[in-house]
N, C-alpha and C positions, 0 to 999 in steps of 0.2 A: 747261731743266730744269726735268723735272719735284720735282710736289709733295718723292713721295717720294726724292727728293737735293736739294732743298733741307731736310728734314730731319735726310736723316743726314749734310749738309755741316752745320747747324746742333751736333749730337750728338759731331759729330768735332771742334767750337769746345768745348765744356763735358767732356770728355774733355782736350784741353787744355790750357784758365785753368782751372780748376774745379775738373780733379783731376791734374795736371798728368802724366799718358802722352799718349807717344806711338803715336793710332790705328793699328791696323793697318786698315787701307780695308775689304778684303776680305770677310777676317771683318766689322767695322760691320755692312756693305753686310746680311751674311748675317745678325745680328741684329734688326738690322730690320726684313726682309721675314718673320722666321722672328715677329712681333712681328702682325704679321698687318695688319686693321686698325685693328689697337686706336693705332698711332699719329695717326690723323686726329683722334681724338678728344679733348679739351680734359679732362676725370673720367683717361679712360684710357692716356694716353700718361705720364702720372706716379704718379712715386708718393710718399705722406707715407710720412717718417724717420720720421715720429711717430704714424703711427693704426698699433695692434699689429695690426690687423686686414686691413691689406693687407700686411706684414710676411709675415703669414699665408700669403698670400695666392700672393707668393714665395716664398714656402721650398717650398705644394705646385705652385702646377702651375709652375712652374717650375723650384727645380732638386730635387723629387722628379720627376714628372712628369714632365717636359721631357728637364729630363740626369743624371738617372734616381740619385739619388744615394739613400743610406740615413737615414733621418732622427737626425739626433744635432746634438749644442752644435754643435758645431763649421757647423749650418749656421747659428741665428743669430749665431754668432761671423761668420762674414764675413758677410755681411749687416746687422751693428753696421760690419763694417770697412765695408764698399761708403758706408753711410752718412754715418761721420766721416771719409773723405774726399771725398766729392761733397764733404758741407758743411753739417753739418746746420741752418743758421743759410739754409743753399740754398732758399729755395722748392720751387720747379719742380729740381725732379729725374727725369728723362728716364728710364720707363723704356727702350729701348735700352739708353742708357746706362748704368745698375745692371742688363741683366742682362748687360752687355758687358760688366763687372768681375768681374762674376759668375762666368757662365767664364770669366772670363780667371786670375782666383782657384783653379777647380779643374781647372782645366789641360783642360778637355769645351771645345778648337774641333772634337777631332774630332766632334759631337756635329750639325755645322750643317755636317759635309765634303756 
């Protein structure tokens, strides 16, 4: 099993156990591949739910640039909702899982087709 496959398995477990979501494995794989090499770096593979700068990066680089959404209060609400779903007390929030949940929330799966 490749390192990426191991990470995808870990992300799927997080979605099931911490978020209560039964993951679409094909879509999770596409989101993970879309994260590029950041998934292999300890710091960039996770998202700090309490760091405003980090959350602004998720909003600007993922929601606006990648998914093509317009900047609005809905984006902040969605990020907040995902952080709540993932568990605010959960220290390690994997970037691929956060992106997966956000893409599903906005029904933007087609971006990864």
